[in-house]
N, C-alpha and C positions, 0 to 999 in steps of 0.2 A: 355768323360766328365761325372762326377757324375750326376745321374738323379736329376732333380729339382734344380741344382745349379744356373742356369740362373734365375729361378723364385725367388729363395731366394735373389739373388743380386738385382733384379729389385724391389722386395718388400722392401728391405732395403733402396733403393734410394727414393722410393715414401714416405715411412714412415719417413725417415730422413728429406726430404724437408718440410714435415708438422711439425715435431717435432721442427725444428729450429725456427718456428714462435713463439713458447712459450719461446724462449730465446732471446727476443728483436729482432727477425727476423734474428739472426745470425750476427748482425752488429758488436758486440764486440768480442774481441780476444778469450776468453775461448771457447765459443760454436763454433766459426768459426774454431779454431784450432782442436777441437775435431772432427768436421765433416770432416776436411781435412785429419786427420789421418785415419779415417774410409774409406774415399774415396780412399786414397792411398793404404790401405790394400786390398781393393776390386780390385784395378788395378793389384796388384800382383796375386790375385786369378784368375782373368780372363786371365792374361798373361800366367799362368801356365796350366790352364785347358781348356780354350775356344779354339775351333778349328780355329776360325777366329777372333782374338782379334781386328783387325783393319778394317776399311771400305774398300770395294772393288770398290765402284762406284766413279766416278769423283767428284760429289757434296760432298759426304762424306769426301773424301780425302781433298778437298779444305777447307771445314769447319774445319776439324781437324788441317790442316796446319795453317789456319788463327789464330785459338785460341792458338796453340802452339807458333807461332811467336809473337803473342801479349804478351804472358806470358814471353817469352825470352826477348823481347824488354823492357818490364816493369822491368825485373831484371837488364838489362843493364843500364836503366835510373837511377838506384840507384847511379851511379857514378856522375851524374850531378843534381839530384833532390835536391831542397833546404831543404826539410823536410824528413829526413831519416825514421822517425817513420811512417809517412803517406804512404810513398813509400813502406815500408815493409808490411803494412796492405794491400795495393793494390796487392802486389805480392802474399801474402798468400791467398787472395781471388781468384786470378786467378789460383793458383795451385789447390785450391778446385774445381773451375769450370772445369778446364781441366781434373782433375782426375775423377770427376763426369761424365763428358761428355764421356770420354773414356770407362768407365764401362757401361754407358747406351747404347752406341753403340753396345756393345756385349750382355748385359743382355736383351735388348728389342727385340732380334731376336727370342725369343721363340714364338711358334705358338699360344699360348694362350694370349699373351700380348695385341694384338689388341682388345680383348674382354673386358679386365678389366682395361687397363691403364687410359682411359678417365673417367670411373666411379670412379676409385680410386683417381685420382687427384681432381675430383669434390667433392668427399666425404671429402678429406683433407681440401679443402677450406671451406666446410660447417662446419667442426669441428672448424676451426679457427674463422669463422664469428659467429658461435653459441656461442662460448666462449665470444667474444666481446659483443654480444647482451644480454648475460645472466644478466648483471648488470642492463640493462634497463628494462628487462622483469620480473626479480625476485629481486628487490632491497632489500627485506628483507632477502634474503638468500645469495646473492652474492654482494661483493664490491671489485672492482678492483682498481689498481693503476691508477692515472690520472696525466697527465703532464699539466703544465700551458700553454705551447705553443699550445696544442691541443684546448684549449678554448671550451671544451664541445663536441668536435667531437669524433667519434668512432675511437679508435686507438689500444686498447689492443687485443691480446698480443704482437703485433709487435712494439708498442710504437711510431708508426708514421702513421698518418691517411691516407696519400696518398699511402703508401705501403699497408696498410690494404685494401684500396679501390681497388688497383690493384689485390690483391689476390682474393677478392670477385668478381671482374670483370671477371677474368679468370675462376673462378668456374661457374659463371652465363653463360658465353659463352659455356662452355663445357656442362652444363646442358641443354641449349637450343639445342645443337646438339643432345644429347642423346634423348631428348623429341621428336625430329622430325626425328629420324633415324628409318626407317621402318625395318631395319635389327634386331633391338633390340626387346626383348620381351615387352609385354604391361606393365608388372609390373615394369620393369626398366624405361621405358619411363614415366610412371606415377610418380615414385619416383623422377626422375630427375626434372620433372616439379614442384613437390612439393618443392624440395630443392631449386629451383631457386627463390622462393618468399623470404625467409629469406636472400638469397645471394643478391638479388636486394635491399632489405631493408638495408643490411649492406653497400652496395655501396652508397646509398642515405645518410645515417647518417654520412658518412665521409665528406659530402659536398665538395667532391673533384671533381672539374670540369674535370680534366684530366681522372679520373677513369670512370666517366659517358661517356665522349667522347670515351674512349677505348671500353666500352660496345657497344655503337652505332656502332663504326667501326667494331668490331668483329661480331655483328649480321648482319650487311650489307654484309660482306664478306661471312658469313654463308648462307644467303638467296641467294646470287649470285652464290655460288659454289655448294651447296648441290645438288646431282643428282635428288632427289625427291623434287622439289622446293615447291610444295603446302603443302606437309607433313611437310617440314621444317618450312615454314612460319607459319603453324598452331602450331608447337611446340614453336616457338618464341612468338607468341601471347598468348599462354597458360601461359607463364611465365611473359611476360612484362605487360599484363593488370592487373593481381592480384598484382604484385610487385609494380606497380604504385599506385594502391589503398592502399596498405600497407604504402607507403611513404606519401600519403596524410593524412592518419590517424595519422601517427607518427608526422607530422607537427603540428597537433592540440593538441598533448600531450606534454606539456613543458618538463617534466622530461624524456621523451623518446627522444625527439628531441635533447636535450642538457643536459650534466651533467658535470659540472665543479668541480674543487677542492673544497671540503668543502660542496658541495651540496648533498642532500639525495634524492634518487629517490622516486617517489610517488608510493606506492603499487597498488593503484587503477588504475593509468595510466598503470603500468606495466602489470597487469593482463588483462586489456582491450586490450592492444597491443598484448599480447600473444594469447588471444582468437581470435582476428582478424587475426593474422598471421596464426594460425592453420587452421581457416576456409578458408582463401584465398589459403593456400597451398593445402587443400583438393579440392578446386574448380579447381586449376591448374592441380592436378592429375586426376580429373574426365575428364577434357577436353582432356588430353593426353591419357587417357585410352579408351575413346569412339572413335568409327570410324565415320566419316561423312556418312550420309545415302546415299548421292549421290556424287560421285567423281566430283569435279569441273574441268572444262576444261578451261585451260588458253587460253586467246585470242592470236592470232598470232601477234607478235610485229614487225616482219620484221628484228629484230636483236636478238642476243643471249641474254639469261637472264642475264649473268654476265655484259655484256655491258649496258643493260637497267637499271639494279639495280644500278650499280656504277655510270652510267651517271646521272641518276636522283638524286642520293645522292650528286654528285658533284655540280649540279645546286642548290639544296637546301642549301648546305653549302655556296656557293658563295652568294646566295640571303640572307641567314641568316647573313653572315658577313657584307654585305652592310647595312642591316637593323640595326644591332647592332651599326655599326659605325655611321650611321645617327642619331640614337637616343641617343647614349652615347657620341659621339665625339671620338677623337683620344685616343687610349688606353694609360694608364699611367703605370709607373713602380712601382706601389704600389698595395697591395692587397685591393680589393674593400670594403669588410666588414669582420671584424675579427670574427673568431669562427664559431659556428654552426648556420648559418643563410641561409635560402633559397635564400636570396637576392644575395648571392655570385654567384648563378648559372646563373644570368642574366647579368653578366658583363664579359668582356674580359680583364679587368685590372689584372695585376699580377706583383709581384716583380721579376719574372723570366726574364723579359726583360733585367733587369740590369745585371743579372748573364750571360745571353747569350751574351750581348754586351761586358762584360769584358772578357769572354772566346774568343770571336772573336778577340778582340784586342790583347790578349795574343798570339793567333795563328799567327796573322799578324806579331808580333815581333819575334816569334820563329817558323817559318813555317816548318822547316825540321824535327828537333828532339824534339821540344817542350821544355817546361820549366822543365820537369821531372815529373815523376809520383807523384801525391799528391801535386804538386806545385801550383795549382790554389788557394789554401788557402792563399798563400803568396800574390798573385796578387790581390785577393779580398780585402785584408787588405789595399791595396793602394788606393782603390776606396773611394772617398769622399762621405760623406752622405750616406754610405751604410745602407741597411735596417736591416742587422743582421750580425753575424760573421760566418755564414755557410761557410764551406770550399769546397763545391761542386757546380759545374756549373749547376746542375739540368738538365743535358742532357748527356747521355753517349757518344753521337756523338761529341758534342762540347767540352766536357771535355777531351775526348781522343785527339782531334785535338790540344787543348791548351797545354796539358801535354806531349803528345808523338809525336806531329807533324804530318806531312802528312804520315810519315812512319807508325806510330802507327795506324793512322786512316785507312790506306790502309789494315793493318792486320785485324782490326775490321770489315771492310766492306767485306773482304775476308771470314771471318767467317760467317757473316750475309748472304752474297750472296750465300755461299755454302749451308746453311740451306734453303734459299729460293729456290735454284735450286732443292734440295732434295724434298721439298714439291711439287714443280711443277711436278717433275718426278713421285712421288707417286700419285698425283692427276690424271695424265694421265693414270697410271696403274690401279688405284682403286679410282675413285672419291669419293665414300662413305667414304673411310678411310682417304682421304686427306683433305676433307672439314673442319672437326672439327679442325685438326691441323693447317690448314691455318688460320682459323678465330681466334683461341686463340693466335697464334704467331703474327698475325697482330696487335691484341690488345696490346700485350706486347711490340712489337717493337715501336709502336706509343707512348705508355706511357713512355718507357725508354728514349725517346727524350724530355720528359717534366719534368722528375724528376730523383732522384738518386736511381733508382731501382737496378742498377748494384751493389751498395754498400750494398744492402739488400738481402742476399742469399735466404731467405724464399720467396721472390718475384721473384727471377731469376731462381732458381733451377727447378721449375715446367716448365718454358719455355725451359730450357736446356733438360729436359726429353722429351718434345714434339718435339724439334728439333732433338734429337737423334732418337726418334721413326720414324720420317719422313725418316731419313737416313736408319735406319735398315729395315723398312718395304719396302722401295723402292728397296732394294737390293735383295729381294726375287725373285726367278725365276718367270717369268710372269705367267706361268701356275698355280703355287701354289696360287698366289694372286687372279687370276681370278677364280679358283675353289672355294676358300674360299668366294669370293664375290658372286659367283653364288649360293653356298650352303646357304649363309646367306639370299639371296634375295628370295629363293624358297618359304618360308612360305608366304611372302607378295604377291608373284605372284599368289600363289594358292588361297589366300583370294580374290584377285582381280578377278580371274577367276570365283570363286563361286558367287561373287556379280553380275557378268554379266549374270549368268545363263548358261545353257548348250549351247554348240556351235551348230549352225545350221548344219543339215546334208548336205553334199555336194552331188550334183547330180553325178551319175555315167554315 
């Protein structure tokens, strides 16, 4: 195989997933088709030159089989789908995803990719979020398009605030992993912590509750699974605390918090927010750069850390749900507050309940093969007093069940399950490499159940890259992965030994 070809292909995949964000997230036909052509061309290249173009592990084969069958079933559903144009869009998108995934399975096998993939994806998210924030921070220099439906929320360049929030959330989770990863150099850890602050600000200014929940879930999984738990927790806090402070400052600056059509940002507010963001980013970097004077010793809990963290999180979630229900009453199928308002974050009301109910009823009426790809839009038009004319069920799982039936849902779960099994396999082989992938993929999988992320390639392609990385890295020989892990941990082990001082002499 020509030297460097895998690195070139993987670089094209990472850069392409970021570039699509600047073309409405790849939602519309021209950019999506262009990306599909490039991905198909890369499939040909890898098929001709790669020594192993297909996965060799059972999880990888299951994931590839599931996505392939889902694509084929979607193509077959064109024969009974009520809207041919929407079904063709779905098929084109799946061809892009399948081609992208196949190339990534091969391209990410390079020995250097574990070192740069997560930083590169985090950098891509930072570029996207920085572009969206530029109008708020530099209103005299930058003016972006705005949509009436966003009502002041951060949405550019993806043109949809919830998808923007997911991209920022994935970047934040990856930055938190990098900031707490003892295998990384101090400079990278500090840079990742600094980047996490504007990413967190970007999540907040979308006022997307699903994106914030995805961040919380991703960080919990990260703290639960990272092999160096205390270092990882320190990395998380180094980002979360300054990002929370930045969000509080933004809430006090009207033209930073919200910017609707026809409004002009206040230069004073923008400069103040820019200065605060830079200072808080520097503080986050300083925390990640310095080492604690005395290593903390975690108390014995009697249970494993993953069980303890996830168990406490489950209890807090249940208690919070009960408290909100008691204070607010039964949730309703309407959005609580329109637009960029922190009051949205204190309510569980949402119009998605009506989407999910309609999708469930459609699945009950067509349980085997579904109504056909893209057909939910027709069923939604039949709903009385509907809140809008959106044609998406706002959940990849429910929409697949409604449109493709139990057959299509089984293929989707086969794909998701294969990725999950690959992550688990990688984590058992190399916990440090698997923790970040598991956390980011958990955040994406959760958010995809709440919104139409599947229809937004810029929000889904990074997750496909992470899933393909889990498959590719888990297929390496055990000795290779362990040697790489041991070599990466050696500097941290040496530093820890030096902090303890010389070892006592043993009696002869």
